[in-house]
N, C-alpha and C positions, 0 to 999 in steps of 0.2 A: 498190806493195804497201803496205798499211797498217802503221803502226808499232804493234806489239802488245807492246811491252816491259812490264816490271813497273812497279809504282808508282814514281813519280819522287820520290825522296827529297829533292832540292833544294827542291821545292815545299813539303815539310813544314817545312823550315827557314824559308822565307819566311813561311809561315803563323804559325810560332812567333814570329818577329820582329814581325809585325803585331800579335799578341796582346800582346806586351811593350810595344809603343808605346801601345796602348789603356790598359794598366794604368798606365804612367808618366803618360800624359795625365790620367787621372782622379786620380792621386795629386797632381799639381800643382793640378788644379781643386779637390780636396777639402781640401788642407792648406795652401794659400796664398791670400792675399786677392785677388790680381788674376789668378791663373792664368797662361795662356800669352799673354794679351793685354797684358801689361806691356810698356812701351816703354822699353828701356834708354836713358839719357841721361847726358851728361857724360863719356863715355869716347872721344870722337873717332870714329875709323874702326872701333873695336871695337863701337860701338852697333849698326850694321846687321848685323854678324856675329852678335852676341848675339841679336838679334831673329830672324835667319834660323834660328839654332839652336833657339830656342823654337818656331818654325814647324814644325820637324821633329817636335815632339811633337804630331802631328796625328792624333787618334783617328779622325776622319772619313775621312781618307785611308787609314788602316789598314783600316777597314770596307770601303772600295772594293776593297782587295786581297783581302779575304775573299770578296767577291762574285764578283770575276773568277776567283779560284781555284775557287770552286764551279761556275761556268759551265764551266771547263776540265775538272774532274774528272768532273762529272756528264754532260757531253757525250761524252767520249772513248769510253766503251764502245759507243756506237751506231755507231762506225766499223766494227764487226764484226758487230753483232747488232741488227737493226732490226725484229724481229718485233713484231706487235701485242701478243702475250702479254708480251714483255719490257717494252714501254711501259706496259701496264696494271699489271704488278707494280710497276714503278718508281713509278707514280702512287699506287698504294694503299699502298705501303710508306713513302713519304716522311714523312707526318705522324707515324705512330707512331715512326719512327726519331728524329725531332727531339723529340717530346713526352716520350719516355722520360726524357731528361735535364733538360728544362725543368721538369718536375714536381718532380724531386728538387731542383733549384736553388731553386724558389719555396718549397717546404716548408722547405728549409734556411734561406732568408732569413727566413721567418716565425718560426722558432725563435730566430734571432739578434735579430730585432726585439723579440720578447717579452722577451728577456733584457736588451737594451740600453735599451729605452724611448726617451726623448727625448734621449739623449746626443748624437746628431748635431746637435741644435739648440744644445746647450751648446758643443759643439766649434766650430760655426760662429760663435757669439758671440765666442769667443776669437780665432779666426783671421780672421774677416770673409769667409770663403769662401762665395760665393753658391751654388755647386754643392752644398756640404755642407748649407747651410740649406734647400735645396729637396729634400733627400733624393735627390740625384742626378737632379734635374729630374723627380722623380716623387713629389710631395707625398703624405703618408699621414695618415690619421686612425686612431689606434690603436683607437678604439672600433668601427671598421668592419672591423677585421682579424680573420680566423679561419683555421683550417687548411683549412676547406672553400673559403674564398676563395682561398687560396694554391693549392690543388689545381685549382680552376677556372681560375685565371689561367694556371698552367703547362700545363694540358691544352688549354684552348680560347681564353681571352681574349687571350693574347699573339699568337695566330695570326689571330684574327678581327678584333679591334679595336686591336691593338697596345697593349693595356693592360699597364702595368708598375709597379704600385704596390709590389710586393715586390722585384723585381730589375730595375732600370732598364736595364741593357745588353741586356735581352731585346727591346727595341723592334725589333731587326733581324730577329726570328724571323718576323714576318709577311711581310717582304720575302723572306727566305730560302725560306719554304715556297712561296709562290705563284709566285715567279720560278723556283724549281726545277721546279714542275709545268709551267710554260710551256716550260722548256728540254726537259723530257722529251717534249713534243709537237713542239717545233721542231727539235731536234737530229737525229732520224731523217730528217726531211724534207730538211734541209740536207745531211746526209751522202749521202743518196740522189741528190741533184742533183750532177752532175759539172761543171757550168759555174760557174766562179767569178764570171762576170758576173751570172748569175741569182741566185747566192747573195748577192752584194753588194747587188743590188737589193732582195731580200726583207729582208735585214738592215736596210738603210737605211729601208725602209718601216716596219719594226717599231720602230726607234729614233725615227723621226718620230712614229709613233702614240703611243709611250710619253710623248713630250713632256718637260716639265720640272716636272710636278706630282707632288709626293710622294704615295704611295710608288712609283707605277707607273714613274716615270722610271728607277728603278734596275734595271729589266729590261735596260737598255743595258749595265750592268756585266757581267751574266751572258752577254750576247751577245758581249762582248769575249772572254770565256773560251771560248765556243763556236768563235769564229774561230780562236783559238790551237789548240784541240783538233783542228780540221780540218787546219790546217797541220802539226801534229805527226803526226797519223795518216798523212798523205800525204808525210811526210818533206820538208816544204817550209820548216821553220824554218831561218833563216839561221845560219851559223856566225859567231860574233862573235870576231874576233881580239883579242889583248891590247891593241893600239894603239887599238881602238875601245871596249873595255870601260870604261876609266876615263872618257872623255868622256861616254859614255852613262850611266854611273853618276852623274855630276854632274848630268846632265839629270834623272834620276830624283829626286835630292834636291831639285832646284829645283821640280819639279812637286809633290812631296809636301809641300813647305814652303808651298804656296799655301793661303791661307785668306782669307775675306772680312774676318775680324777684323784681320789684320795689314795694315799700310799700307806695305809695302815697294814702292819705286818699280819694282823689277825685275818685280813682278807686274802692273804696270799694263797691259801688252799683253794678258795673259790676261783681265783683267777687262773690257777693251774689246771682246773678241770673244765672250765667253760670253753665251748668251741669258738672258733673265730667268727667274727661278724657281729651282728646286733643280737647279742645273747645275754646281756646282763639282766634282761627282763625275766629270764628263767629263775634267777635268784629271787627276784621280787615276787614272782608268782608263788613261790613256796611260802614266802612271808605272808602274802595275801590269803592263801589257803589256810595257813595256821591261824591267822587273825579271825577268819570266819569260823573256824572250828572252835576257837576259844569263846567267841561271842555267843555261838549257838549251843555250845556244849557245857559251858560253865554257868551254873545258876546265878552266881553273884554278878558276873560280867553281863549276863543276859538281862538281869534286873537293872543294872546301872545304865545300860545302853537302851533301855526301853522307856526312858522318860520323855517328857515333852521336848526337852532340849534336843534330843536325837531326831525327833520328827521334824522340828523346825530347821535343824542344821542340814538334814537330808533334803528337805524341800528347797532350801536356798543354795545347795551345793552347785548344781549345774549353772544357774544364773550367775553365781559368784565367779565360777570358773570362766564363763563367757565374757564377763564385763571387767574383771580386775586388770587385765593387760592394757586395754585402751585407756582406762582411768589412770593407771600408773604412768603411762607414757605421755599423757597430756596434762591432766590436772596436777598429778604428782610432780611432773617435771616442771611445770610452771610455778608451783609452790616453792620448789627447791631453788629455782633461779631467782625468784623474787625475795626469798628470805636470806640467802647466803651472804649478801653484802653487809647486812646489819646483824643477823643472828649467828653467823658463822656456819661452816659447812655441816658439822655434826648435828647441831640443833635443827638446821633446815632439813637435813635428811630424815630425822626423826619425825618432824612435823609433817613432812611430805608423805611419809609412810602411814602415819595415823590418819591423815585426811584421805589418803587413797583407800584405806581399809573402811573408814566410815562411809564414804560415798559409794563404795562398791556394795556394801550391805544395803544401804538405802535404795540404790537403784535395782538391786537384785530382788527386792520384795515385790514391786509391781511386775517385773519380768516373770517371777515365779507364778503369779496369778494368771498372767497371759499364757504361760506355758501350760498350766493346768486347764485353762479354758480351751486352748487349741487341742490338747489331748482329748478332752471330753467331746469336742466337736468331731474329731476324727473317729472316735469310738462310736458315737451315735450314727455317723455316716456309714460305717462298715458293718454295724450290727445286723442289718437285714440280710447280709450275705452269708451269715454264719448259721442261722437257724438253730435246730436242736443239736446239742453236742453228742457225738458218738466217738468211740475209740477208733484206732487205726484199722480194726477189722470189722467195723460196723457195729460194735457193741456199745450201747449207750453208757456214757460216763456221768450222767446227771446224778447228783446226790442232793437230797433234801437239805436245804440250809447251807450248802457249800457255796462260797462266794465265787463269782465268775473270775477267771484269770485270762487276761488277754496278752499274748506274747508281744504283739506289736505295740500295745498300749501300756505294758507294764511300766512301773515307775523306773525309768532309766534316766537319771539326771547325771549320769556319769559323762565320760569322754573328756575329761580334763587332761591337762598336759603340762609338760615342762617347757 
């Protein structure tokens, strides 16, 4: 029997933690000269430990977590409802669902850029931070900026060309959109197939076809989530006893600490076996999968990640991801420039980081409410096209008391990035 339980709160907590890692990663990149690539020296055995800790501030690994979670959440509803109408509604609904908040984020960033001007360049001169100097790896020319440009970017350009002049973390939106659409087509087929051998063969072909060329290679991240969704729906996820949870957790930390920038000897085996190209995300996918298995399979971790803190962190994760970059590059930069002459560089960096975090959370709360309202509106608008649920072969999948699951409207506040 398929698992048709309610939304899994522990995954919201995981999503929120991934968003926090992205924010911390960008804070280090934006307000320090060498970012996470610094190599601690002169402290003996503490040097590798310090470098390992910096490796855990891995925004790219956090993005992989978001993509795997998207694959899981968006695939799961098709365990019960594989009608063509359901697939079509999911496909048509996905772009407006994402574009509603990306437009707001780009217009918000445009207003901040107009107010702040070139303060990010002055801040970069003070700190020597390359990420700040490049406007978050998205150089801008103020004479080319307009509110129409921001509207076009949030509505179209981030999805079609990956253009991110206003809000650099939105580079993931192109991947999120097109991989989501691919999942809406693939998941019903995979769920309809009952043979795991055939499922595995089709997934292997898809991963091989995606290759290691950016951005299509990241479809593999979503497929990892689909595999987990099938296991969960069929009650095949393993139970993780306490004696295994800690060792697996350490493996997760090891995998998430992996970057090509770091030169830790313990990562040499991973670098030796990875194919050329954009392939580091395969390592982080394994870490994301293990994280989900631990959260859903270990009773203690499930209970810890089922609190209200996880609900709120998950609710705010996508808005935080959308807004933190523009706030850091404008308000954070202006704060640093204003404070450095009197407070010194180090104190100003700390204050700028704290103000950036505080304002990001404050602005994320109303955006989260707008996001939920927009999602509810889209769900109401498309509900008449769905009618009564039936399975892929016309067999009714309605169950008394079972909550409806909407693949295009499932809680997907992911798509964060580095």
